[in-house]
N, C-alpha and C positions, 0 to 999 in steps of 0.2 A: 659828590658821590652820585647825585641824580644823573649827571651826564654819563657816567660809566654804565649805570643800569639802563638808561634810555638807549644808549648805543648798543648795549648787549641785546636788548629787546628787538632792535632793528637788525643786528648782525645775525641773530639766531635763525630767523626764517630764511635769510639770504643764504647763509652757509648750509643750512639744512636742505634748502631747495637745490643748491648747487650739487650737493652730495647725491641727492635723489636723482637729479638730472643725469649725472655721470653714471649712476647705477642703472638708470633706465635705458642707456644705450644698448644694453644686452637684449632688450625687447626687440630691437630691429633685426636681430639675427634669428629670432624665433617667430615673430609675427611680421607681416608686411606693413609695419607702421614706421614711418620715417621718424627717427629720434628727434630731429630738429622741430618737427611739429609738436612733439610732446613738450619740449622746452617752451615753445611759444604759447601754447594753450595753457600749460601748467602755470606759467608766470602770470598770464592774464587772469586765471582763476584766483591765484594767490593775491593779486592786487585788489580783487573784489572782496576777498575775505579779510585782508589786512590793509586797511586804508593807509597805514603808516608807510607801507611799501610804495604805494602809488604816489603819496605826497613827497616821498624822499627823493624821487627821481623826476627830472623834467625831460621834455623831448629834446632840448638842446644837449643835456648830459648824455642821453642815449645816442644822439647823432654823433657826438664826439667819440663815445665808446665804439660805435659801429664803424667809424672811419678807421680807427686804429686796428680793430679786429679785421676789417676788410684788407688792410695792408698785409697783415700776417697771412690771411687766407690766400690772397692772390700771389704772394711770394711763394708760399708752399705749393700752390697749384702749378705755378710756372716751373718750379723745380721738379715736381713729379712728372711733368710732361717732358721737359728738356727740349732744346732747340732742334736737335737732329730729328726727333720724333715729330715735332710740330711742323718742321719744314716740309715733310711729306704730305701734310694736310692743310697747309697754310691757306691755299685758295678757298676751299670750302669753309674753313673756319672763319676767315675774314668776310666771305660773302654772307654766311649765316649770322655771324656775330655783329657785323656792322650794317650791311644792307637789310638783313633780316630784322634787326632792331628797329630801323626806320619803318619798315613795312608793317611790323607788328604794332608799333605805336600808332601809326597812321590808321590802320584798319580798326583798331580798338577805339580810336577817337571817333571814327565814323559811326561805329555801333553806339558808343556812349551818347553821341549827339542825336542821331536819328531814332534810336530805339529807346534810350533812357531819358532823352530830353535835356541833356547837359548843354551848356553854352559851349561854343567851340574852344574857348580858352580852357575851361574846366575839363572838357573831353580830352584835350591835348595833354593836360596834366595827368589824367587817369591813364591814358595810353602810354605815356612815357614811363610812368611808375610801374606798369605791369609788363613792360617789354622784356626786361632781363630775365634770364633763367638761373637756376642754381643746381650745379652738378652734385653738390654735397648731399642734397636730399636724395638724388638718384642713387648714389653709391651707398648711402645709409640704408636704404631698403634692400639693396643687393648684398648687404653684409660685407662690403669690401671686395666682392667678387670682381675680378678683372673682366672687362668687356673686350673681347678679342676683335681684331680687325681695326678699321679706321673709325668705326662708330664711337668707341670710347674716347679716342683722341679728339674727334670733332665735338662731342658733347662737352668735354672738359675745356677744350680750347675756346669754344663758343662762349662759355660763361666767363672765361678769363678776358675775352674781348668785349662781350656785350654788357658786362657790368660797368666798365669804364665808359662804354658808348652810351649806355642808358643814363649814367650820371651826367655826362656832358650834355645829352639831349634834354634831360630834366632841367638842368641849369639854364639852358637856352629857353625852354618853355616858361620858366619862372621869369626870366628877363622879359619875355614877350608879354607875360601877364601883368607885370608890375611897372613897365616903362612904356609910355605912349610912343616914344621915338623908336622902339625896337620893331623889327620886321622879320618876316620868315626868312628872308635872305640873310639877314645878320645872324640869325640863329644857326643857319646852315654853315656860314663862314666861320663862326666861332667854334662850331662843332669840328669842322675840318682842322682848324688851327689847334684846338685842344688835342685831338687825336694825333696829329702830325708831330707836335712837340713832345707828346707823351712817348711815342715810338722812338723818336730820335734820342731823347734824353735817357730812355730806358737802355738802349744799346750803349750810348756813351757812358752812362753811369755804371753799367756792368763791367766795362773795361777798366774802370777805376776801382770798383767795388771788389772784384774778384782778386786782384793782386794784393789789395790791402787786407782782405780777410785771410788769404792764403799765407801771407808772409809776416803778418803782425806777430811780434813777440809778446806774448801775454803771460801774466802771472799764473794763469791756469787755463788748460785747454777747454774747460767747461765754459769759459767766457767767449769762445769763438762764435757759437751760434747766437749769443746775446749781441755780440758786435755786429753780426750780419743783420739782425732785426733792427738795431739802432741805425745802421747805414741805410737800410731800406726806407725807414721813416724819414731820414734826411733827404733821400732821393725824392720821396713823395713831396716833401715840403718845398724843395727847390723847384721841382717841376710845376707845382701848383702856383708858386709865386711868379713863374714865367708864363702863366696862363696856359699850361699844358695839363693833360690828364695825368695826375700823379699816380692814380691807380693803374693805368695802362703802363706807365714807366716801370712800376714795381713788378708787374706781371712779366713784362718783356725781360727785365733784369733777372727775374726768377728763371725764365726759360734758358737764358744763356748760362746762368749759374748752375743749372741742372746738369749740364754736360762738362762743367769745369772740374779740374782735379785740385783738391785742397786737402790739407791735413785733417784727419778725423772727419772726413766727409760723411761717413755713415752716422756718426754721433750728431753732427750738425743736422742732417736730414731727419733723424728721429726726434730731435728736440723741436725742430720746426713743425713736424707733423703733429706732435703732441700739443704744441702751443696753438696750432691752427684748429685742432679739435676743441680745445678749451675756448678759443675765441668764438667758435661757432656756437657753443653752448651759451656763452656770455651774451653774445649779440642777440640771439633769439629770445633768451630770457629777458634781457633788458627791454627789447622792443615789446614783448608781451606785457611788461609792467605798465606800459603807457596806454594800454587799451582797457577800457571799462566795459566788460562783456554785457553787464546788465543795461548799460547805456546805449548799446548798439540797437538802432531802430530796425523795424521790419523792412524798411526801405533799403537800408544798408545791406541786409542779408539778401534781399531780392536782387538788387543791382549787382552785388558781388557774385551771386550765383549766375546771373545772366551773362556777365562778362566772362566768367570762368568757362561756362559751357560753350559759348561761341568761340572763345580762344582755343580751347582744347580740341573741339570737334571740327572747326572750320579754319580759323586763322592760322594756327600753328602748322597743320598739314599743308595748307596752301603755301605758306612761306617756305617750308622745307622743300616742297616740290619745285618752286621757282628758283630759290637760291642754290639748290644742289642739283639742278638739272644736268649740269655737265660733269658732276663728280662721278668717279668710278666707284659705285657702291652697290652692294647687293640689295635687292628689294627689301629684305628683312631689316638691313641696317637702316634704310630710309624710314621704315615704319617705326623702328625703335627710337630713332632720333626725333621723329615727329611726336611720339608719345612722351618723350622724356624732357620736354620743355617745362619742367616744374618750376614753380615760383618759390622764393625763399625770403631771406632777410632783406635783400637789396630793394625790392619793391616797397617794403614798408619804410626803409630808410629814405627812399626817394620821395615818398609821400610826406615824410617828416620834413624834408627840405622845404616843400611847398608850405607846410604849416608854419615853419620858422620864419618864412618870408612873408607871412600874412596874406597869402593869395586868397582871394575871396572864394569861399566854398571848399578850401583845402581840408578842413577838419572832417567834412562829410566824405571826401575822397579817401582820407586816412582810414576811416572805418571800413569803407568799401574794399580797399586794398587789403586790409587785414583779413576780411572775410574771404576774398579771392585766394589769398595765400593759404589759409586754413583748408579751404575746399580743394585746392590744388595738391597740397601735401597729403591730406588724408584720403581724398577721393581718387584723384589721378595717381598719386604716389603709391597707394596700396596695391595698384594693379601693375606696377612696373615689373616685379619679378615674373608674373604670369606672362606679360608681353615679351619679356626677355627670353623665357623658356620657349615660347611659341615661334618667335620670328628670327632669333639669332642662331647662327650655326655654332655648335659646340666643338 
């Protein structure tokens, strides 16, 4: 009986916290506070108050939860955009999502090395972790408001591309940090292979996935969206085993699937959207549980603040100017895209990869990345609605 009560004591704060997290999403429609940030900080506070929560979950468990959650989120993101809509903005999306990821990571590494005194290896880890953006945070503070024109497509598409790009880049940096035989050239070549295989298998997988989901005879139509999620995870697994970016493959398949005609497509889309929202809550909360707020040093807060300020005020605008120089965008769209490069769960997940691989100094980077994400979500994110009203055409 003690096992039942012990598990109940663990389950109670988790379930209660999840319920409060779902209820708190309403705050983002009344206040310019991104709901994901509430989940992240709330979980971190809870782990400080209830040590059982912090002890019950490891970084490896969180990393695996985040991988599954990211598969669901990227699939849903691709479906929301659709290939026809994406095709009209594919050049700026790829330029900002891939080249921009490299540029952001590289410039952050330079700042971390020369300003904060990090070694080049650790600076590269920090830069790779903080390069990806998170559109879920942007649309959370906008209360689901649709962004007209190409700006919305570019922001959504960028995150769909730069999340896999950032993950591939981080894995390469970890290889460089943990293997003496690794070189920068090998990191770049592995990155290119990962992204190329991911795109190819994403399109190939969608050609198989769509007919199977559309024509499968199931005992209940309610199982069709579950089948889609299961097949997306299969696609991720196969692509990863073939040394490709499974996340990119899932996103590409979602893009193609978004324009496909299948039975009960509206129900499938609604189920996936709800599951993606739940996944976002779970992954932010799980990542928050791994952070001990009281244990964050003043140095972590200082370094996180420095990197965030330089990223928001200098690096992100410069990257947007350079990568979108040839894009046909209104000046207001460029300003909004530059301001909307918010950080989310993926940077913390990438820092967790470095911790799991025992990269020297990775635990300090993990704390710094957490601080940078919190400052980005609450500081930069709270101003997104005001920036949107000021620069976007209605």
